[in-house]
Backbone as CSV, one residue per row, in Angstrom:
resi,resn,N_x,N_y,N_z,CA_x,CA_y,CA_z,C_x,C_y,C_z
1,MET,315.906,188.746,77.249,316.965,189.344,76.026,316.328,190.455,75.668
2,GLY,317.452,191.493,75.278,316.823,192.795,74.596,316.337,192.437,73.108
3,LYS,316.140,193.674,72.629,315.562,193.885,71.201,316.402,193.921,70.189
4,HIS,316.215,193.633,69.204,317.247,193.722,67.900,316.950,195.107,67.219
5,TYR,317.630,195.837,67.065,317.589,196.925,66.427,318.151,196.889,65.029
6,SER,317.794,197.289,63.724,318.880,197.582,62.763,318.461,199.038,62.022
7,HIS,319.563,199.450,61.422,319.587,200.643,60.718,318.382,200.633,59.702
8,PHE,318.332,201.834,58.936,317.682,202.083,57.879,318.697,201.767,56.463
9,ASP,318.444,201.195,55.353,319.352,200.931,54.502,319.333,201.843,53.525
10,HIS,319.880,201.944,52.494,319.409,203.376,51.415,318.248,202.847,50.842
11,LYS,317.842,201.564,50.427,316.715,201.268,49.656,315.889,201.712,50.474
12,GLU,315.819,201.622,51.958,314.288,202.045,52.848,314.241,203.526,52.576
13,ARG,315.674,204.268,52.826,315.494,205.577,52.813,314.939,206.178,51.512
14,THR,315.447,205.228,49.964,314.870,205.854,49.070,313.106,205.872,48.951
15,LEU,312.560,204.450,49.426,311.032,204.436,49.649,310.750,205.538,50.684
16,ILE,311.210,205.781,51.764,310.502,206.674,52.467,310.876,208.080,51.829
17,TYR,311.447,208.633,51.099,311.909,209.481,50.221,310.640,209.900,49.356
18,TRP,310.501,208.849,48.436,309.262,208.838,47.591,308.094,208.910,47.896
19,TRP,307.732,208.006,49.529,306.652,208.110,49.704,306.309,209.496,50.428
20,ARG,307.128,210.273,50.989,306.859,211.423,51.174,306.571,212.095,50.485
21,LYS,307.041,212.071,49.057,306.506,212.788,47.920,304.976,212.577,47.549
22,GLU,304.447,211.616,47.876,302.789,210.867,47.290,301.680,212.030,48.147
23,PRO,301.891,212.494,49.071,302.209,212.114,50.643,301.412,210.918,50.997
24,LEU,302.637,210.228,51.622,301.661,208.982,52.624,301.979,209.092,53.966
25,THR,301.202,208.646,54.522,301.228,208.566,56.539,302.378,208.166,56.715
26,LEU,303.095,208.664,57.603,304.343,207.876,58.700,303.754,206.476,59.267
27,ARG,302.380,206.430,59.296,301.781,204.951,59.682,301.750,204.220,58.857
28,GLU,301.393,204.720,57.685,301.212,203.743,56.223,302.633,203.358,55.906
29,MET,303.807,204.418,55.706,305.390,203.908,55.524,305.882,202.740,56.451
30,ALA,305.760,203.228,57.721,305.659,202.172,58.680,305.310,200.736,58.540
31,ARG,303.900,200.617,58.307,303.369,199.355,57.504,304.027,198.470,56.586
32,ARG,304.414,199.333,55.458,304.791,198.755,54.552,306.568,198.329,54.753
33,LEU,306.874,199.051,55.490,308.301,198.795,56.057,308.254,197.755,56.878
34,ARG,307.577,197.472,58.049,307.410,196.783,58.852,308.229,197.361,59.817
35,ARG,307.807,198.727,60.415,308.746,198.955,61.300,307.624,200.241,62.210
36,CYS,308.437,200.415,63.314,307.654,201.893,63.938,307.491,202.714,63.098
37,HIS,306.202,203.953,63.390,306.249,204.944,62.845,307.052,205.831,63.395
38,THR,307.399,205.941,64.916,307.941,206.641,65.503,309.675,206.464,65.101
39,SER,310.331,205.409,64.401,311.612,205.143,64.173,311.607,206.274,62.527
40,ILE,310.538,205.767,61.675,310.339,207.179,60.748,310.542,208.480,60.828
41,SER,309.734,208.610,61.955,309.693,210.042,62.318,311.116,210.723,62.558
42,ARG,311.499,209.784,63.255,313.120,210.066,64.184,314.018,210.339,62.772
43,GLU,313.653,209.406,61.673,314.626,208.974,60.584,314.596,210.721,59.737
44,LEU,313.510,210.971,59.633,313.092,212.435,58.957,313.579,213.566,59.565
45,LYS,313.373,213.382,60.961,313.821,214.403,61.501,315.761,214.353,61.774
46,ARG,316.340,213.370,62.202,317.654,213.449,62.682,318.644,213.347,60.901
47,ASN,317.765,213.338,60.043,318.538,213.287,58.729,318.105,214.286,57.672
48,ARG,318.135,215.630,57.989,317.714,216.511,56.857,319.039,216.675,56.579
49,TRP,319.105,217.058,55.200,319.868,217.475,54.503,319.391,218.943,53.369
50,CYS,320.567,219.530,53.682,320.127,221.149,52.975,319.263,221.863,53.553
51,GLY,318.900,222.088,54.674,317.624,222.993,55.326,316.892,221.919,55.832
52,ASN,315.610,221.768,55.626,314.371,221.119,55.696,314.233,219.916,54.814
53,ALA,314.757,219.608,54.073,314.470,218.651,53.140,315.276,217.189,53.398
54,TYR,314.381,216.334,52.946,314.986,214.726,53.484,315.415,213.970,52.138
55,CYS,316.671,214.072,52.258,317.275,213.159,50.959,317.939,211.907,51.201
56,PRO,317.609,211.011,50.755,318.209,209.613,51.287,319.403,209.309,50.851
57,ARG,320.380,210.052,49.802,321.583,209.617,49.578,322.402,210.921,50.624
58,GLY,321.957,212.055,51.144,322.222,212.730,52.230,322.312,212.013,53.465
59,ALA,321.096,211.416,53.793,320.845,210.740,54.968,321.755,209.474,55.016
60,GLN,321.892,208.763,53.877,322.961,207.659,53.886,324.362,208.235,54.535
61,LEU,324.523,209.062,53.779,326.165,209.993,54.281,326.418,210.385,55.308
62,LEU,325.133,211.308,55.982,325.227,211.288,57.761,325.041,210.323,58.427
63,ALA,324.394,209.250,57.872,324.423,207.836,59.031,325.895,207.532,59.124
64,GLY,326.248,207.222,57.508,327.598,206.878,57.653,328.842,207.517,58.318
65,SER,328.770,208.716,58.281,329.793,209.558,58.686,329.687,209.338,60.467
66,CYS,328.467,209.246,61.113,328.016,209.011,62.562,328.857,207.750,62.612
67,LEU,328.697,206.667,61.910,329.121,205.397,62.292,330.615,205.221,62.451
68,GLU,331.053,206.007,61.184,332.470,206.158,61.148,333.319,207.021,62.639
69,ALA,332.879,207.993,62.786,333.067,208.907,63.798,332.853,208.172,65.117
70,ARG,331.853,207.140,65.474,331.558,206.505,66.490,332.805,205.182,66.811
71,ALA,333.043,204.583,65.817,334.266,203.563,65.704,335.517,204.289,66.074
72,ARG,335.751,205.611,65.548,337.079,206.158,65.765,336.973,206.996,67.099
73,ARG,336.255,207.036,67.863,336.326,207.949,68.932,336.859,206.837,70.291
74,ALA,337.286,207.330,70.854,338.533,206.646,72.012,337.544,206.494,73.353
75,ARG,337.544,205.352,73.852,336.730,204.928,74.873,337.044,205.453,76.150
76,LEU,338.208,205.550,76.310,338.462,206.054,78.028,339.818,207.030,77.429
77,LYS,339.279,208.304,77.718,339.890,209.336,77.100,340.944,209.968,78.109
78,SER,341.350,209.941,79.187,342.091,210.308,80.046,342.901,209.307,80.576
79,LYS,344.335,209.560,80.755,344.787,208.466,81.568,344.355,208.252,82.848
80,GLN,343.809,209.209,83.657,343.570,208.800,85.074,342.286,207.879,85.072
81,VAL,341.153,207.870,83.920,340.260,206.896,83.849,340.750,205.926,83.254
82,ARG,341.822,205.624,82.579,342.261,204.532,82.313,342.962,203.663,83.391
83,ALA,343.490,204.354,84.130,344.229,203.307,85.163,343.201,202.973,86.196
């Protein structure tokens, strides 16, 4: 069976934000959150807000908008494919 993945929540994003200011290494953040360090790296790269800065509230908004857009997306776009 496949692995189960979970998205970062607002609390985890806030912790990443504050640990980034300390500065804490990605591996230490991963140990504290019990996640893979590459997941945190991708989170920091993917959810930049207002330029290069990482903001937990902005990251939560970006993640929410991606989730909403994915839910609204048409599965089969053309009539030919549906047939």
